N, C-alpha and C positions, 0 to 999 in steps of 0.2 A: 503496499500500499504506502501512498506515491501522497496523502493527502496534504502537506504543510507547504508544496511546491505551487505558487503561484503566477508567479511575471520575473519574466527579467532585466534588470535596468545593467547602466554601464555609471560604473561610480569607484572611487580610490577607498583607499583600503582603510584611511581615516573615518569618511562618512560609509562602510560598509559597518562596520565596530557601534556607531551610534545607530544604524537603523537597527541592529540588532538590539541594544539597550534599548533605544523609545517598545519596541517589542516583550521586553522583562518588563517594563513598566513597572523601576525604580520605585521609593518612597521618596529618596531622597539619593542626590545627585551636586557631590561637593568639590566644585572646577576652581581653573588655575592653569591657565595658558604658559603650556611652554613650546619650543619647536622641534621637531616634525609632530607631537599630539594636537596642538590648536587646534583645530579642527571637528577633532572629536567633538569640546566641549564644546566650542560654536553650533557644530550643527545641534547637537542638545538642546542649547542656547535656542534655538530655534524652533524648535519642535512644541516646549514650555512655553514660549510665548504666543504660538498660536492656538496652543489647547490641546496640541493633540495629543501630548504628553503631560499625566498630571501628573508630575514630579513637583519638589521642593526640589529647585536649583539655589543652590547654598554659595555666593560669589565670596570666596574667602580668600585673605594677603598673603598666601605661602600654601604650595603644596605639604608643610609640615602641617597649617592646617586644615588643611585637607582633606588627610589623614586623620586627622583628629576627631574631624567632624563626623567622618567615614564609622567611627568607631562611638561616640556618641549616639549616631544616628542605629547603629544595628545594636549596641546596647539592649534596647528600649525598644526590640524586636522588627526592623527597618530592613525594606532593600535597601541595599547603598551600591553605587557606583563615582570610580571613581579615572580619573585617565592623567598619562604623566610621561615624562622621558626624562634619564640621562639625572643629569644635577638637581633635577626636581625630585625624580625620586630618591638619589639622595639625603635631599635635604628631609621628606617624608622617614628618613629610616631609625627616626626612634621609634619615630609610630608604628610602623610595618613589622618591626617585632611584639609594639605590645598588641597589634590586630590579631598577632598571630597566638600567642600563649592567652591570648582571651576568648578564642575560638570563635569569632565574628564572621560570617561568610560574607565579609567584601572576596568586591572583584572588579581587578580596578586591570585597566587595558594599560600598556606602557608601550609604548614605541623607540625601539632600541637604540641606542645613540650614541656617540663614543664619548668618554671620560676626560676632563683632565684632569691634567696636561696631555695631552697638547688641546687646546683650544677647536672642538671642532662641532661640526655639530650632523654629520652624517655618520650610519650606517656600524652600529658595532655589538657585539653583545652580551659584553662588560658591566652594566650597570644592572641588568639581572641574574647576572652568573655568578653577579661579586656577590648578589645577596640569595643564595642559592639552600644556605641552611640558614634563613630566616622565617622557616618553617609556614611560606607560602606554598602552595598548590602553582606549580611555572607549565607552563602551554607556549610553545614558539611556535606561526604559523610558517607558509609559504607561499600562500595567495591568496586576495582579497576575497573570494569564498571561502577557505578554511577560517581567514579572522574571522571574518559573520558568524560561521555555524558555530567556533570554537565559543563564541561570546554567548550564543543562545546555550550552548553547552554549562560552560564554565557558575550559569546562575543555582540551575539544577547540583550539579556538582557541589559545588562550596555550599548549600543546604541541605543536602543530605544527610539526617541525625545522626546516621554512623560513619563523618566526615565533618561537618559545621570544617572546614578551614578556610585564611583568602584565598583567591584565587589569582593567578595573573595570569592575563592572555597578554601574548608578549608581539611583534612586528615592527622589521627591522626599518628605520624612518630609512624616507624618500623611498629607497626600492621596493616599499609592499607599503609605506601610508599615504604616499603619494603617488605611487600606479594607478592608473586608472583599468580596470579588467571587468567582465562583465561579471552579473552576480546576476544566483537564481535568489528568489527571494520566497519566505514559508510562507502561511495564511496562519492569522493573527490567534482566529479561533482556534484552528488546530495547536498552537503555540500555546493557547494558555491553557487544555489541556498538557501541555505536553510538560509545566512546569507553575507545580501548584502552588499555591498562597504561601509566604515566606512561616514558618515556622522558628524564631529560634528558641528552644527550650530555658535557656534559658537568661531570659531575657527582661530585664524590670519590671517588674508589676506592681499599682500602686495595692490592686487587692491583693497582693501575696507581699509585704515586701519583703525584698531579704538585699544583701551584700553583691558586688560583682566588682571584687576587688585582684588587683594579680599582685602583692605585694606577698611571696612564700616564704613562709619558715624553711626552716635547713628541714623539719623533716618531712615535710610533706613536696618540698622541689622539686626533689627526684621523681615521686613519682605520677606528677602534676606533667613533668618532660616524657616521662615515659608515655602515659597514657594518651601523650601527642604528636612521637610518634605511633603506636599505635593505631591510631587513627588517622595518620597520613598512610600508614602499609596501607590500613585499610581503605582507604582513595582511591586506590592504582586499580582494587575489583570495582569499585562504584562507577568508576569513569570511563571504565570494557563497557559494565550494563545501560550508562546511558550511554557512549558511543551505538551502540547495538539498539537500542530503543532509536535515537532517532535516526538510524541508516532505515531502520522500519516505515518511519513516516516521511523520509526524505529523498530515501533510495541513494543517499551520500555515505559513503564508507569509512569512518575512519579505524586508526587504533594509536594505540603510543609509539608504533616503528608502522611507517609504512615500505612492506619492500619493493623493491622495485627488478626484476631483474636479475634475481638474488638464488635462485634454486641453483644453478649450476654456476653459481661463478666458482672461479677462482681466488678472486678480485672483489674485496667487498668495502664500500666508500661509504664512511659512518658518518654524517653533517645532520643541523638542522636547519632551519628558517632553507630562506632564499638561495643557500647556496648549494644546496643540496639536491632543489627543483636543478639549479645550472650542472650539477652534478649528472642528475640523471641525460640531460641532452649531449655530457659528454661519452656517457657508457653508451646512447645510440652510437655514434659517432666511431668509436674505441667497438664494439658490435660489428659492424658492416666491415672490417678491417679486424678481426674474428680473435679478437682479444675479448675473454669471461670475465667480465665485470660485473658488478651490480651496484647499487646503489640502498642505502639501510637508514632510513632518514628517522630521529625523533624528533617524535610531536613534544613529547614532556621530560622536564627531569626531576624533576620532584613532582610525586615521589620517582624515583626512578624505574623507570617497570619492568619489572617480569615477561613482561613480555621479549625484551632483551636478550635477556638470556635467554630465553626459551628458543630463540630464532640466533643468538645466537651456536648452540649445542648443536641445533639441527641443521645447519647450514656447512658446505663443506670446506668454504672458502680457508686456504691457510697466511690470506697475503692479509693485511686491516690496511688503508689508507684515510682519518680517519683529518676532517676537515674542521680548525677550527677559527670563527671568526671575537673571541678572547681568547685572551690571552693573561696569565700568572708568572710574572717578571716573576725571572730569579726561577718558579720550576717550570712552564711549558702550560703548552695549550690545554685549556680549560677542559673539555671536551675527551679532549685525547686521554688526560693522566685519570678522569669519570670512569673512561671506557679500561684502560691498562689494568685498576684496578678490583674492575669485576674479573675480568678474563682473571686475573689470577684468582679471584675466590671460586671460581669455578676449574681453577687447574688446567686453564688453556696457553695453550706456547703457541703462540703466533704472530711470524713478523710484521711488526705496525709503523708505521709510515705516520709521522702525527706532521699536516702542513697550514702551515700561520698564512691565511689571506683572509682580505677583502676587509681589514682593519682600517678603523672612518672612513669607508665608504668606498675606500682601495677597487676600482676596477677588474673585476675577474669574470675574463669571458671563458664559454667553457673549450675553446681552444688552448689556451693556455692549461686549463683543468686538464687536458690532455693529452697534453709534454708530461705534466707534474703526472699524473695517473704512469705515463709509461718509465719518471725517469725510476731504474732496479734502490736508486741509493734509502734505505734508510734512516731512521734517526728525524731528526726535527728539520723540517723545510719551510723557508720562510718565504713566498713568494714573492717575489720583486726586486729578491736581497740575492 
């Protein structure tokens, strides 16, 4: 059944996110502009002004206040949304951790942008990946359609009683946020059935007063963190359930990992976001030349997907190439190091090549990826160096 599908429009990634938020009908939107995210909150502001969206739209003075407003509203049981990018994301850093430990199902779009130094407004994943331990569910999208669909699912996932965790939908600045692609919309009435009214079990209630605080004594702190981890791991299964239900309604299939010509691959490329889609183009070209190469794209970084471990164990590729649009100075590509740690846990010995590419919006065409994939050097390689 594909009852959710309605019409097709041609929009940017930012507008696609705003259209998805409109369908979710948040009670509160906290807004502060920052390049290249601003269009999201601008479009939502127009919806609210025209009466198309009945939300309390709060103009705050900073990103720190934006997340604080979300925390306050969610603590009262409201469905909430905000959006940010890069240094705005860092400015709300303190509140990001508070939202997580308070177990509030806030949904936030983060338009990935490089962090200073040096000052740069173009795409890089380091803003979100530097907070992979903040306790938020993290999705990374690769198309306008996927940014829209993932936002639609994010509210359902975050508000699931088994989860109750803030959720972040990432889309890369300009290369996705400002790129226009066809977008298939979903039917509002069908989506209303898909997303039930928000119900936060620990929300403040004047009829049954209680304290919602995050000052935790030593004898309880580790138990709270243990429970947080339990629910983050449970979210992996909840995400899969929601993705299956969304497929039944929309006809569009998503998973924690998306395979592309992987089953007989001798070389497996692992990447996230738009670079993974560019790698698929390179994969097709190399396949025509007789090279058995496939692409495994991660859609979620936290919780780190069990599906990735299952696929890696099942696939026969002996050579792994991992592309990173983020780097931990003095350590390595962030995704590469995560993958290598998981390979160790599985007891798998694979040849691993780490490619650092696309930092600060560096253009990485598929022709360049083809050359890097065919370069038999191992270890860490920086594109352009």
